[in-house]
N, C-alpha and C positions, 0 to 999 in steps of 0.2 A: 504493500500500500504506500502511496505517496505520503510524505510528511503532510499532516493535515490536522485540522481542528473540526470536530463535529458540531453541527448546529441542529437544533430541533426542527421537526417538520411543522407545517401549519396546522391550526386547529381542525381545518377541514380534513386534512389527511388522517389525523388521529380519529376523527369521528367516523370516517368511512372505511378505515383500514385499507385505503387505496394502496396499490402496489407501485407507487412511486417510492423510492428509497428514503422515507422520512428519516431525518437524522443523518443522512449520508451526504449532505451538501458540504463539500470539502474546500478548505482554504489552502492554497499552496504556500507553505511556510517552511522555514528550515527545520523546525522541531517536529518530532514524531509524536503520535498519540501514545500516552502511557497506557499500560494495561488497566490501571485504576480508572482512568477517564473513560476508556472504552467500555468497561464493565458498568460504569455509572449511567451510560446512555440507555435509553429505553429500548431502542432497536438499533444495533450497530453492526458494522462489519467486523469479522474476526481477523485481526491483522496477522496472526501467526498461522492461519489456516490456508489451505490451497485456494487460489482465486478461481472458484468455480461458480456456476450459476444455476438457475432453475432449482430443482430438488437435488439432493445428494443421492437419492434412490431412483433406480430405473431411468436415469438420465444419461446423456452422452453429449460430447462436443458436436457442434453443428457447423463445421467449416463450409459445407456445401450449400448452406442457406445464405447465400451471398446477398440476397435481397433484404435480409433482416439486419437492422442497424441499431446504433445507440444514439440517443439524443444527448448532446453535449451542450452545456450552458456556461456562459461567462456572465458575471454580474459583480456588483460593487455594493458594499454597505458601510463604507467609511465616509469621510468628509470630502473626498475627491471623486465624485461620480464620473468624471471624464474618462477615467481609466479603470478597467475591471481589476478586482483583486481576488476573484475566485473563479475557479474553473473545475468542472467535473462532468462525468456522464451522469444523467439523472433519470432516464427512462429508456424504454425500448421502442421499436417501431419497425415499419416495413415500407420499402419502396414499392409503390403501386403504379408508377410509370417512370419515365426517364428523369423527371424532375419533381416528383411529389412523394413525400415521406409521410406516412400515416402514423399517428400516435394518439394519445389521449389528451383531452382538454385539461384535465387536472395536472398534466405534466407541463403545460405551457401557460398556466394562469397562476395568480398569487405570487408573482415575482416582483422584485424592484423594477422600476420603470426602465432602468438601463440594462436589463437582461438582453443577451443576444444568444440566439439558438443556432446550433450547428448539428450536423449529422455525420457520423462515422460509420462505415461499413466494415471496419476492421474486425477480425475474429476476436482479438484480445484488446479491447479498447482501454482497459485498465492498464495493461502493460505499456501500450502506446503512450498514454498520458504520463506514466511514470518516466519513460525515457525522454519524452519531450520536455517535461519539467526539469530534468537534469540539464538539458541543453539550453533551456530558456529560464533560468532561475528568476523568480519574482516577476515573470511576464506572462500572466494567464492568457492574454490575447494571442501571443505568439504560440503558446502551447496549443490553443484551440485551432489556430490556422494550420499547424503542422499535422494535427490528428484528424481534423474534420473540415467540412465545407459549410459555410454560413448560409442560412436561409431565413425566410420570413414566415412566421407562424400565423395561421388563420384558425381561430377557434369557432366552434359552433356558436352562433349568436344567442342561442337559448340556454347555453350552459351557465350555471348548473340548473337543470330542470328537476322535476319531481322524481321520486324513487322509481316510479314505473318507467321513466325514460329520462335519464339525467342529461342526455345530449353530450355525453363525455367523449367527444371526438374532435380531433384537430389534425391539420396537415401542416407540414413545413414545405414551402415552395423553395426549390433550390435551383441554382444555375446548372442546367443539365450538362453543359460542356465541362465544367469543373468536376462534376461527379463522375462522368464517363472517363475523364483523364486519370482518375485515381483508382476506380474500382470497376470490375466487370460483373454484371448481374443481369438476371432476367426478372423483370417486375412480377410481383405476385399476381395471381389470377383472382379477381374479385368475383363474388357470387352473383347469380341472377336474382331478381326479386323473388323473395319467398323461398329461396333454395333450401333452407333448413326445415321449412314446414312441409315440403313435398314428400320426404320419405316416411313421415309419421314416426311416432315414438319407437315402434319396433325397428324400423329401418335405421333410425339414428343410433339405437343400441348396437346395431351391427356395423356402424360406420367407424372408421379409424380416424381419430383426432390426434393432433400433435400440437403442443405449445412450444414456443421458442422465445428466447430473450436473453438479457444480460443480468438478470436479477440475482438475488441472494438465495441461500439455501433455507430450508425449513428451520424452525426454532431449535436451538441447542441449549440445554440447561447447563449452567456452570456457575462459578462464583459470581455473585452479583445479580443472578437471574438469567433470563433468556437472552440469547444473542442470535443474530442471523448472519452467519459467516459467508464469505465468498462474494462473488459479484464481479461484473466487468468483463466476462468472457461469454461469447455466444454459445448457448446450449439449447438442447431440445429434449423433450420428454413426451411419452405417450400419455394421453388422458382419455377418459371415456365419457360418453353422454350421460347426463343426469336429468336435466329438465330444460324446457324451452318456454320462454315468456316472449311477449311481443317485441321487447327491446333487448332481451338477454338470452344467452345460452349458458347454462351452468354445467360445468365439466368436473367429473370426479377425479381426485388426485390421490386416491387411496392406494398405498403400496401393495397390500396383499393381492389386489386385482391386476398388478403389473403396471400400474400407473406411476407417473412422476407428477410434477406440478410446477406452478409458477409461484413467485414470491415477490418481495419488495424489490423494485427496480425493473420488474417485468411489465409494469404498466405501459399500455400502448402497444405492447408487442403482439405478435400474431398468434392466432389459434387457427390452425389449418384443419380441414376435413377432406377426406378422399371422397369426392362426389363424382359419380359417373367416370371413375378411373382417373380423375384429375385432382391434384392437390390444390385446394381452393382456400383462400383466406376468408374465413367466415366470421371471425370475431376478433376483437382486440381486448387484451387483458385489462381489467379495471379494478377488481377487488376480490375479496374472498375472506376466509377465516384468518385471523391474525397470526396463528402459528405457522400457517402455510402447509397444512397437512391434509385438508379435506376437499375443499371446493375452489375452483377458479371460476369467477363470474366474468364473462366476456360480453362486450357490446356487439350486438348482431350487425353485420354489414349488409345483410340481405333485407333489412327493414326499410320501410318507406322513408323514415326520418334520416337514417344514415345515407341512403342513396341520394336523397334530395340535397344533403350537405355536400356529398362528394361530386355530384354532377358537374359543377363549374370547374373542377380541377382535373378530372379524368374522364375517359370514355368508359361508360358502364356497359356491362353485357345485358 
């Protein structure tokens, strides 16, 4: 882990148990976090543990999922807002065309006014940030430029909506030429309208689902309470169908059934389903149980609300 100081997440994050890495907003500083400080944080990264993501069970690295990326932010909270003093990856997401990165609105709201968003498609964004920080000490903007491409965030105008549909969806519009010059990827396939409703519950039970992202592992008990180790490396894990609501698909993360799962930092990341033989991006990770053991709740991309939001940015099937 980079030399860093943890800050707490927003009250909204705590209330919803959103899978943005609350408490993981890092400051590039010369000092490293002490074990005592890390243990004192409510939800923190385990500095001495391997830098893995998603769950630690039934999960694997995902270097082939080159369309899946990390949202990187730079921002400032001192008396000189003209220059950023913080940089870190903060969420996950997916390229859905040559210049559009899909993520969650709770990842791109509730920031200082001077926040700037970037996207990296590196497999190990945590390692890339560490190496860039060594080359550009005290210069978060230079770190971000080395690791990621800057873009402009567009949040759903109705976010945050009611629990039935929070409109928790956002895109980052990027300069396509800069993205193509740095990474090779095939954009994710979006679903047709109502695609998840068509198979019915029995059909969805037989459908293969995969979640991917850069987030942390499930809760670990240790001195000082629970921690969520890892994060910053693109991983994937199988999940299985649990329930369907108009705006949400709920996916089981239970280990005995062979599932893995998502956790903090996987917000905005993809939930794929194998529909008609094609891996399709059907939802984005939003929330779930706080220890990250049971359920991943994803925002449906086949819903009318999601499609209406995405229509100005991408060509929909």
